[in-house]
N, C-alpha and C positions, 0 to 999 in steps of 0.2 A: 263340499258337503260334509257336515259334521253329524254323523248318525247319532251319537250320544246326545248332542244338543237337541236334535229333533225329538228323540225319544223322551227326554226329560221334559220338554215343552208339552208333549202329548200327555205324559203322565200327570202333569200339573192340572190339566184341563179335563181329563177323562174321569168320570165318576166311577165307571166300572171297567177299568182298562184290561185289555187282553192283547198280548203281543204274540204275533205269529211269525215263526221263522221256517221258511220252506225252501224248496229247491230240489232238483233231481238227485237221485241217490249218488253218493260219493262226491257231492259238491262242496262239502265242508260245513254242513249245518251244525254238527256237534261242537266244533271248536268255537264258532262265533256265539252259539247259544250259551256256552259256559261263561264266556267273557261278558256278554250282556247281562246274564243272570246275576253275576257278582256285582255289576255296576248298578243295577236297579232293584236289588233284593228280589230277584225272580225265583220262581219254582217251575220246573220243567214238566210238562205233561206230554208224553210220547203220543204222536199221531201216526204211528207205524203199526199197520194191521198184523204184522208178524211178531213184533216185540211183545205183544200181549201174552204170548204162550211161554210157559216154562219149558226149559230144556232146549230152546232154540236160540240161545244167547249168541253163539258164534255165527250161526246161519243168518240171523237177523241183524247182525252187527250191533247188538245192544251194547251200550257203554258199560263196562264193568264198574261195580260200585266203588272200587278203589281208585278209579279214574274220574269220578264224578265231582271231584274238587269241592266236596261238602255242599254242593248245590242239590237240594232235594229233587228227586226224580219220581215221577208217578206213571202208572199204567204200563209198567214193564214187568213181564213174568207174572201175570195175575191169574191166569187160568191154565188148566192142564190141556195138553194137545187134543184130547178127545172131547173137549167141552164145546158145545155149540155156543158161540158168542156172537150175538147179532149186533148190527149197527145201532139199533135202539138201546141195547144194553150199554154199548160203548158210550153213546151220547149221554145217557143217564148218569153213568159212573163218572165221566169226565166233568160234567156240569156240577156234580156234587163236590168234586175235588176243587174245581175253580172257585166255588163258593167258600170252601174251607180256607183256601189260600188267601182270598181277599179278607176273610175274617182275621187272618194273622197279619194284615197290613202288608202283605207281600204281593208281587205281581205275577199272575198266572201267565205262563208262556207255552204256547203250542209249538212243538218242534217235531218235524217228521215229514215224510213224503207221501203218505196216503191221502190223496186229494179228497176222497169221499169222507174221511173222518174230519178233515179240516173244514170242508164245506158244511157238513152236518152241524158243526158247532158255531161257525161264524154266520151262517145263514139261518140258523135255527130251524133245521128241517123238521117237519112233522113226520117222524118215521113210523111207518105202520108196524104194529106189534102183532105180526102174524107168526104163530109158532111154526117151526119146521115140520113138514110132512115127509117122513122118511120114504114112505111108499111112492109118493108122487115124485120125489127127487130121484129115486132109483129108476123110475120109469123114464124120466127126462134124461138122465145120464145114459141109459141104455139106448135111447133114441139118438143121442149125440154120438154114441159109439158106432151106431149102425149107419146113420145118415151124415154125420159130421157136425161140428159145432155151428157151422154156418146155417144149417137147416133150423136149429133152435133159435138162432138170432133172427132169422127171417120170420119165424113164427111169432117171436116177441115183437118184431116191427109191425106186424099186422094187428096185434092186441094193444100195444103200447109204444107207438112210434117215438115218443119223447124219451122214454127210457132207453130204447134201442139205439137211439142216436148218441147217447152218452156212454154206452157200454161197448167196449171193443168185442167183436165177434169171437175172439180167442179167449176172452175172459169168461170161461164156461161157468164158473161158480156164480158170478154176478148175473149172468144170463139166466141160469136155472132159478136163482132166488127171485129175480124179477118175474119170471113166468109163474113161479109158485104163488107169489102174491096176487098176480092177475087171475090165475085159475081158482084160487081159494076164495077171493073176495069178489071177483067179477068186476074189479076196478083197477085202473092203472096204478103203477107203483109210484105213489105220491110222496117220495121222500127227497125229492129234489126241487129246487126252485130255479127259475131262469134268470140269468143276468146278475151283475154285481150290485144292483140297486137293493137287493134283499139283504145285504150284509148288515150285521148289527152295528150299532153305534159303538164308539170307543174301541175300535179294533185297529191296531197298527201292524201292518204286514211288511216283513222284510224277506226279500228273495235273493238267493245266492246264484249268480250265473257264472258259468265258465264256458270256454269254447268246447264244442262237442268232442273234439279230438282229445282234449285234456280230461274231460269226464270219462271217456272210454279208457284212457290210460290209467286213471285212478281206479276204475272198476276192475280192470285186469289185475292191477297191483293188489287190490283188496282181496280178490279171490285167492291169489297166491298166498297172501298172509293168512287167510282163513284156514287154508290147508294146514299150515304150520301151527296155527293156534289150536287145532284139534277138531276141525269140522267133521272129518270122517268118523272119529270116535263119537262125536255128538249125535250124528245121524244113526250110527250103529246102535247106540244106547236107546234111542227112541224106538227103533225096530225091535230090539230085544225086549222092550217093555210091552210089545204087542200092539202098538198103535197102528191102525190100518193106514195103508198108503194113500187111500182116497180121502182121508180126513183133510179139511181145509188147512190145518197146521202142517200136515205132511206134504201138501202140494205147494208149500211156500218156496220162494226162491232160496236156494242154499240147502234145501232138503231134497226135493224131488230130483234134482240133477245129479245128486251123489248116490242115490239108491241103486242105479244100474251098475255102478262100480262095486258096491257092497254085494250085489247079487251076482257079480262076476259076469255081467252081460256086456260091459264096456270097460275100456281102459280108463285110468284116472285122468289122463290128459284129455280124452274125449269128453268125459263128464265135466271137467273144468272148463273146457271150451264152450260147452253147451250153457253152463252157468254164466259165463262171461257174456255170451251172446244174448241170453234171456234177460240179463240185467241191463245190458245196453238198450234192448227193446223197451224195457220197463222205464228207463230214464226218458226215452222219447215220449212215451205216453204221459209221464208226469209233466213234461214240458207243455204238452197240449192242454192238460187240465188247468195248469196254473195260469195260462194265458187268458183265461176267462176273467181275471181280476186285474183291471187297470190300476187299482189302488196300491198295488205292491210297490214298495221301494226296492227296486232291483239294484244290487250291489255287485260290482265286478270283484271276483275273488282277489285279484292282485291289488285292489284298493283297500281291502279290509284292514291291513295294519295301520294305514294312515287315517282311515275313517274312524277307527276306534281309538 
């Protein structure tokens, strides 16, 4: 299989091409995306829900500008950590950038692992524009603290079984948001569509797959490197600026797990092990989401050098 040949054939026939590179965290998306972008005059749009925040560069493993190899990158570090940034806003901003990239006769490339962001763009979700209700959210979070996140998920399942089926019970932020939309509008959270048939035309999807054990090893190695790159200083700086620990940005992987060490509640080794485990669990959930798309051209990591 010659991936470059397939891509170029696709680009010749596609009127509004969109290339998607996805895979579980630590699978190697960054390296292949840079190679492909240089081959096809691509510009990269991050589909990582943590990389949108400023000050989380190490925790979100955002590619430093000096390592971007002159490939334009978008949707990285665009909002402050205390800013409410909805899926609707992300979709609007990303679609505007996609249009601008095409006007430059370049190819827009979605690269990242947040399945909801990817799906919203390639399936053209009709995302509800319901503003956040802080009082309602506080009430729901208190309910979760008292009864457990499973109780909220059960409540969501009664109101909106379709959304509940797609949101993990432990993903409290998404559960609360879905409940918020249901309770404010009296309607189900209609920002998802069922099945791959809803995918837009002219989308070429590439998935990176590695053995689970290899993914776990790469995750563990990355966490160790993040420590040496300055992860603790990065999280400390966010806390020193007064950002609330309950903000979505501060509950991101790579931030929430380090806070107990800074608070002197746990050892650094304990916090790092929690981060590794949470990241491994996240990789599993990513794999489940991506399996909904049979159109993905899955590439084994060891074949990448010969394929490209």
